[in-house]
ROKOLLO-811706 format. One line per 2 residues: number of its first residue (from 1); their letters; for each residue x, z, y of C-alpha. Coordinates in steps of 0.2 Angstrom, whole numbers, padded with zeros to 4 digits. Layout:
N
NUM> a> X/Z/Y | ...
***
This chain:
513
1> mt> 0499/0352/0406 | 0487/0363/0399
3> dq> 0488/0381/0390 | 0493/0378/0373
5> ad> 0485/0389/0359 | 0497/0401/0357
7> si> 0502/0404/0376 | 0498/0405/0394
9> fl> 0503/0391/0407 | 0509/0399/0422
11> gg> 0519/0388/0432 | 0533/0377/0434
13> gg> 0553/0383/0433 | 0570/0376/0434
15> eg> 0576/0361/0442 | 0561/0353/0452
17> yg> 0549/0366/0446 | 0548/0353/0431
19> vp> 0551/0367/0415 | 0535/0373/0409
21> qr> 0534/0394/0412 | 0524/0401/0399
23> ll> 0517/0418/0393 | 0516/0419/0374
25> lk> 0501/0427/0368 | 0509/0437/0353
27> yg> 0519/0446/0368 | 0504/0447/0381
29> nr> 0501/0465/0374 | 0522/0470/0380
31> hg> 0514/0474/0397 | 0519/0466/0413
33> li> 0521/0468/0433 | 0516/0457/0447
35> ag> 0525/0465/0462 | 0530/0456/0478
37> at> 0525/0459/0497 | 0508/0458/0506
39> gt> 0504/0439/0506 | 0516/0433/0495
41> gk> 0504/0427/0481 | 0501/0441/0469
43> tv> 0481/0440/0468 | 0482/0421/0464
45> tl> 0495/0426/0452 | 0484/0439/0443
47> qv> 0468/0427/0446 | 0478/0414/0436
49> la> 0484/0426/0422 | 0465/0432/0421
51> eg> 0461/0413/0419 | 0473/0411/0405
53> fs> 0469/0425/0394 | 0451/0423/0396
55> aa> 0453/0404/0391 | 0461/0411/0375
57> gv> 0448/0421/0371 | 0456/0440/0376
59> pv> 0443/0450/0389 | 0451/0456/0404
61> fl> 0449/0471/0414 | 0454/0470/0433
63> sd> 0451/0479/0449 | 0446/0468/0465
65> vk> 0452/0478/0479 | 0448/0466/0493
67> gd> 0433/0456/0485 | 0444/0441/0484
69> la> 0443/0440/0463 | 0425/0438/0463
71> gi> 0429/0419/0463 | 0432/0419/0446
73> aa> 0415/0418/0442 | 0414/0403/0449
75> sg> 0421/0385/0448 | 0436/0378/0459
77> sa> 0432/0364/0469 | 0438/0345/0475
79> sg> 0430/0347/0492 | 0438/0366/0496
81> kl> 0450/0368/0509 | 0464/0370/0497
83> he> 0460/0355/0485 | 0475/0344/0492
85> af> 0487/0358/0490 | 0484/0362/0474
87> ak> 0482/0345/0469 | 0500/0342/0475
89> ra> 0508/0358/0468 | 0500/0354/0451
91> at> 0506/0337/0450 | 0524/0345/0454
93> ig> 0522/0356/0438 | 0514/0344/0428
95> ld> 0495/0353/0426 | 0481/0343/0422
97> lq> 0469/0354/0437 | 0452/0356/0432
99> yr> 0441/0367/0440 | 0428/0378/0431
101> af> 0420/0395/0431 | 0424/0410/0418
103> pv> 0412/0423/0413 | 0412/0439/0422
105> if> 0406/0456/0422 | 0404/0464/0437
107> wd> 0405/0484/0439 | 0405/0495/0451
109> lf> 0406/0516/0454 | 0393/0516/0467
111> ge> 0382/0503/0458 | 0381/0492/0474
113> kg> 0391/0477/0468 | 0389/0478/0449
115> hp> 0383/0488/0436 | 0386/0508/0438
117> vr> 0399/0514/0428 | 0401/0532/0423
119> at> 0410/0543/0413 | 0406/0560/0409
121> ve> 0416/0578/0415 | 0420/0581/0397
123> em> 0428/0564/0394 | 0439/0565/0410
125> gp> 0446/0583/0405 | 0454/0596/0415
127> ll> 0469/0587/0418 | 0463/0572/0425
129> ls> 0449/0581/0434 | 0463/0592/0442
131> rl> 0473/0577/0447 | 0457/0569/0457
133> le> 0453/0587/0466 | 0472/0589/0471
135> ls> 0469/0608/0462 | 0484/0621/0462
137> ea> 0492/0626/0446 | 0480/0640/0445
139> qe> 0466/0632/0450 | 0470/0619/0436
141> gv> 0471/0636/0425 | 0455/0641/0429
143> ln> 0448/0624/0427 | 0455/0625/0410
145> va> 0446/0641/0406 | 0429/0633/0412
147> fr> 0431/0617/0399 | 0436/0631/0384
149> ls> 0420/0641/0388 | 0409/0626/0388
151> de> 0416/0622/0372 | 0414/0638/0364
153> eg> 0396/0642/0371 | 0391/0625/0368
155> la> 0389/0619/0385 | 0390/0601/0388
157> ll> 0401/0596/0404 | 0391/0579/0408
159> dl> 0390/0577/0427 | 0395/0588/0443
161> kd> 0381/0599/0444 | 0385/0605/0424
163> lq> 0403/0610/0430 | 0397/0617/0447
165> al> 0385/0629/0437 | 0398/0633/0426
167> lt> 0410/0638/0437 | 0395/0648/0447
169> fl> 0394/0658/0430 | 0413/0660/0430
171> aq> 0413/0669/0447 | 0398/0681/0440
173> na> 0406/0685/0424 | 0424/0686/0431
175> ed> 0430/0703/0424 | 0425/0700/0407
177> is> 0432/0682/0407 | 0446/0687/0412
179> ar> 0448/0699/0400 | 0448/0686/0387
181> yg> 0457/0671/0396 | 0466/0678/0408
183> lv> 0464/0681/0426 | 0449/0671/0434
185> sk> 0449/0675/0453 | 0435/0671/0461
187> es> 0445/0662/0476 | 0450/0650/0464
189> vg> 0433/0647/0457 | 0428/0645/0477
191> ai> 0442/0633/0480 | 0437/0622/0465
193> qr> 0420/0622/0472 | 0424/0615/0488
195> rl> 0435/0601/0481 | 0419/0595/0471
197> lv> 0411/0597/0488 | 0423/0584/0496
199> le> 0421/0574/0480 | 0404/0572/0483
201> ne> 0405/0569/0502 | 0417/0553/0495
203> gg> 0402/0547/0484 | 0412/0554/0470
205> ag> 0398/0562/0461 | 0391/0545/0456
207> lf> 0405/0543/0443 | 0400/0558/0432
209> ge> 0385/0556/0421 | 0377/0547/0406
211> pa> 0374/0533/0399 | 0394/0533/0401
213> le> 0402/0518/0398 | 0404/0509/0382
215> la> 0422/0502/0379 | 0415/0489/0369
217> dl> 0407/0481/0384 | 0424/0478/0392
219> mt> 0430/0470/0376 | 0417/0455/0372
221> vd> 0417/0434/0372 | 0404/0424/0378
223> ge> 0395/0410/0369 | 0411/0397/0371
225> gl> 0423/0410/0364 | 0430/0415/0383
227> gr> 0435/0433/0384 | 0422/0441/0398
229> is> 0433/0447/0412 | 0426/0462/0419
231> il> 0427/0465/0437 | 0428/0482/0447
233> aa> 0422/0481/0464 | 0434/0492/0473
235> er> 0433/0489/0492 | 0424/0504/0494
237> lm> 0433/0514/0483 | 0450/0512/0489
239> na> 0444/0523/0504 | 0446/0535/0490
241> pr> 0461/0532/0483 | 0462/0546/0470
243> ly> 0447/0541/0463 | 0452/0525/0461
245> at> 0468/0529/0454 | 0460/0542/0442
247> fl> 0445/0532/0435 | 0459/0518/0430
249> lw> 0469/0529/0422 | 0454/0538/0412
251> ll> 0449/0520/0407 | 0467/0517/0401
253> se> 0466/0534/0389 | 0450/0531/0384
255> lf> 0456/0514/0376 | 0471/0523/0371
257> em> 0460/0538/0361 | 0445/0525/0355
259> lp> 0455/0510/0349 | 0462/0509/0330
261> ev> 0480/0503/0328 | 0483/0483/0326
263> gd> 0502/0484/0325 | 0508/0465/0332
265> pe> 0491/0455/0334 | 0493/0436/0337
267> kp> 0486/0438/0354 | 0478/0456/0364
269> kl> 0464/0463/0362 | 0460/0467/0380
271> vf> 0470/0466/0396 | 0470/0478/0409
273> ff> 0477/0475/0427 | 0479/0489/0437
275> de> 0480/0485/0456 | 0487/0495/0469
277> ah> 0498/0503/0455 | 0508/0514/0467
279> ll> 0492/0526/0469 | 0494/0531/0452
281> fd> 0511/0539/0456 | 0510/0544/0473
283> da> 0514/0564/0473 | 0508/0563/0455
285> pk> 0513/0580/0443 | 0524/0579/0430
287> al> 0512/0579/0417 | 0503/0567/0424
289> va> 0516/0554/0422 | 0521/0558/0405
291> kv> 0503/0555/0401 | 0506/0537/0407
293> eq> 0520/0535/0400 | 0514/0539/0383
295> va> 0499/0527/0387 | 0509/0512/0391
297> rl> 0522/0515/0378 | 0509/0518/0363
299> ir> 0494/0508/0369 | 0501/0491/0365
301> sk> 0501/0494/0347 | 0481/0496/0350
303> gv> 0482/0478/0356 | 0481/0483/0374
305> gv> 0492/0475/0386 | 0494/0482/0405
307> yf> 0500/0474/0419 | 0505/0484/0436
309> it> 0504/0476/0452 | 0513/0483/0466
311> qn> 0522/0479/0482 | 0537/0486/0476
313> pa> 0544/0489/0459 | 0553/0505/0464
315> dv> 0533/0511/0465 | 0534/0511/0447
317> pd> 0545/0526/0439 | 0559/0518/0428
319> ai> 0553/0527/0411 | 0537/0517/0413
321> lg> 0545/0502/0424 | 0557/0499/0407
323> ql> 0542/0496/0395 | 0536/0480/0406
325> gn> 0542/0464/0397 | 0534/0450/0408
327> rv> 0538/0451/0425 | 0531/0440/0440
329> qh> 0542/0444/0456 | 0535/0438/0472
331> al> 0544/0440/0489 | 0553/0456/0494
333> ra> 0557/0460/0511 | 0575/0468/0514
335> ft> 0573/0475/0533 | 0580/0493/0531
337> ak> 0592/0501/0520 | 0579/0506/0508
339> dq> 0572/0489/0507 | 0590/0482/0501
341> kd> 0592/0496/0489 | 0575/0492/0482
343> la> 0578/0474/0482 | 0595/0475/0472
345> ra> 0587/0487/0460 | 0573/0474/0457
347> ae> 0585/0461/0454 | 0597/0472/0442
349> ty> 0581/0472/0429 | 0580/0453/0427
351> rp> 0591/0442/0415 | 0605/0432/0425
353> np> 0603/0415/0428 | 0618/0406/0434
355> rf> 0610/0392/0444 | 0606/0405/0457
357> qi> 0609/0424/0464 | 0592/0434/0459
359> de> 0594/0445/0474 | 0595/0430/0486
361> ai> 0580/0423/0477 | 0568/0436/0477
363> re> 0571/0438/0496 | 0568/0419/0498
365> vg> 0556/0412/0487 | 0539/0405/0498
367> tg> 0521/0411/0496 | 0514/0407/0480
369> ea> 0531/0406/0471 | 0540/0419/0461
371> vt> 0555/0423/0451 | 0548/0426/0432
373> sl> 0555/0432/0417 | 0542/0432/0402
375> le> 0548/0437/0385 | 0553/0425/0373
377> ak> 0556/0424/0354 | 0556/0441/0345
379> gv> 0552/0448/0362 | 0569/0445/0370
381> pg> 0567/0444/0389 | 0568/0426/0397
383> ia> 0581/0421/0409 | 0574/0424/0428
385> er> 0566/0407/0435 | 0562/0402/0451
387> tl> 0544/0397/0447 | 0531/0388/0457
389> vr> 0514/0398/0451 | 0500/0384/0446
391> pp> 0485/0383/0456 | 0470/0394/0448
393> ss> 0455/0384/0441 | 0441/0396/0448
395> ql> 0436/0399/0465 | 0451/0407/0475
397> gp> 0441/0419/0487 | 0424/0429/0487
399> id> 0408/0424/0483 | 0391/0428/0493
401> aa> 0380/0441/0489 | 0367/0428/0480
403> ar> 0381/0420/0469 | 0385/0439/0464
405> aa> 0367/0445/0460 | 0365/0430/0450
407> vi> 0379/0434/0439 | 0374/0453/0438
409> ag> 0356/0447/0434 | 0362/0436/0420
411> sp> 0374/0451/0412 | 0374/0455/0394
413> vr> 0373/0472/0399 | 0358/0471/0412
415> gk> 0348/0485/0411 | 0358/0495/0400
417> yd> 0367/0507/0415 | 0354/0504/0428
419> rv> 0346/0520/0425 | 0354/0539/0425
421> ld> 0350/0549/0409 | 0349/0569/0413
423> re> 0349/0577/0395 | 0351/0596/0392
425> sa> 0367/0602/0397 | 0376/0615/0405
427> we> 0366/0617/0421 | 0350/0616/0412
429> kl> 0355/0630/0398 | 0363/0641/0411
431> ra> 0347/0640/0423 | 0337/0645/0404
433> ra> 0349/0660/0403 | 0347/0665/0422
435> ea> 0328/0663/0420 | 0328/0673/0404
437> aa> 0338/0688/0411 | 0327/0689/0427
439> re> 0311/0690/0417 | 0319/0703/0406
441> ae> 0326/0714/0423 | 0309/0712/0429
443> ae> 0301/0718/0412 | 0314/0734/0413
445> ee> 0310/0738/0430 | 0291/0738/0426
447> ra> 0297/0749/0412 | 0305/0760/0423
449> ae> 0290/0762/0435 | 0277/0766/0421
451> et> 0290/0779/0416 | 0290/0785/0434
453> re> 0270/0784/0433 | 0269/0794/0418
455> fe> 0279/0808/0423 | 0271/0810/0439
457> ra> 0253/0811/0430 | 0263/0826/0420
459> rr> 0256/0820/0403 | 0260/0832/0389
461> yd> 0257/0832/0370 | 0245/0844/0361
463> ge> 0248/0839/0346 | 0234/0826/0342
465> gy> 0241/0814/0357 | 0244/0812/0376
467> re> 0234/0821/0388 | 0234/0820/0406
469> ar> 0234/0837/0416 | 0221/0839/0427
471> pk> 0226/0837/0448 | 0235/0853/0455
473> rg> 0225/0864/0467 | 0232/0880/0477
475> as> 0220/0895/0477 | 0205/0893/0488
477> rs> 0196/0906/0496 | 0182/0906/0485
479> ds> 0193/0913/0471 | 0193/0930/0467
481> vg> 0208/0942/0468 | 0205/0945/0451
483> ta> 0205/0924/0447 | 0222/0921/0458
485> fa> 0229/0936/0449 | 0225/0930/0432
487> ks> 0231/0912/0435 | 0248/0920/0443
489> fa> 0251/0929/0426 | 0246/0913/0416
491> rq> 0259/0904/0425 | 0272/0919/0422
493> lg> 0269/0919/0404 | 0278/0902/0402
495> sr> 0293/0910/0410 | 0307/0919/0400
497> sg> 0304/0935/0414 | 0284/0935/0411
499> qa> 0287/0933/0392 | 0301/0951/0394
501> lv> 0287/0960/0405 | 0276/0958/0392
503> rg> 0286/0963/0378 | 0290/0978/0389
505> il> 0272/0985/0393 | 0267/0980/0374
507> gs> 0281/0993/0371 | 0275/1007/0382
509> if> 0259/1006/0376 | 0261/1008/0356
511> gk> 0280/1013/0356 | 0275/1029/0357
513> r> 0262/1032/0347
***
């Protein structure tokens, strides 16, 4: 049994696992769920589906949280330790197992195990950035003011230093900006700046900048027509779970905003696997959950399928869970009352099968086995089946550093994102404004100093121009009494009392004649 042109062979179901379970490509953009406890086979199922979509010419994006999925870039081998088990399973489900590698592009936010992947602060937007920084409502309001101001003032926000410079500008001009946009407190600005410092310490500064990721690089096929599988190295990224979840949600949002409507294509344009999906919803504000719901509901019309991978279906909100048409449910444990409730809830979402109780099957399926429900004709959910998942064609497990380096060296995007660009943006423009203001302040200070010096030199205008007065000297002993009196009298002439005295003297002399 091999993949047909219109479907992906997932495994065998029914009596003796001999009934093929196929995911129809035309419903591949109807989204899906892969769930199950740790160690039940979710990663292998994800790998099998990624291979199937790639073989059908559909590009794939997935995150590798443990390093195991890098093996997709290498071929499986008959000399591998699991070959015997794989061959036995293939015979059981009627699979003609052929090993092969698939075209892979490695990405890494930190630029260590793949090509650097970046977004600009503007592209991330205030909603996702507030989620990433864990801001309060008031702090999120200040961040929205910062983004509004950047638009109006032409201050591009590309990297974190741009945002930091703009926040400093907000704090320095808080009174004027508050009058225009509402209260912008220095305390809120300071809190945001501290959260940015934490993000930098976690290594998140590398996410922001240029060249930003071009979505077209995630949607390519190789020379043989196989869809390229973009793998995000996420082992280190998982140490900052909010950064991980926010980046993947940003990527989904960008796909939603940028891609055109395509209706119901014969196969998806891209399939997106969101591993550790519970991180997206843990303590998420309502606005963010609403955003995810909107994207999940509408992005399928753009030809994008989204598959959530998590331990428990209860990790996904009901409004989103109801949109996931293709289900692969590995074993769930039911040790506590909550576990039993979650198990019953998961079973209720499947179309019943008269051959077995779904809740019992979910509890009993072994590793590599799952309860599946795949969309059938007209998008109707298929009857639940206990399915033995097929073995992967590529290598199961990680590859070594040399093999990874070889894949990166032969990548179609080699050299495109390796060097950081730092064009003029908010930081440079605000620095230029500050320097110009400093020069103006210095010039003003010099003008004020010159005016002071002129005043001290007692410069006077005599009708022809400014002349500098002689330095003042007190009466010396060589001055005669008459000279001293004359000087004193001359000074008095300049005063009103002196002028009155002169008029009185003249009146007494000439008035009596």
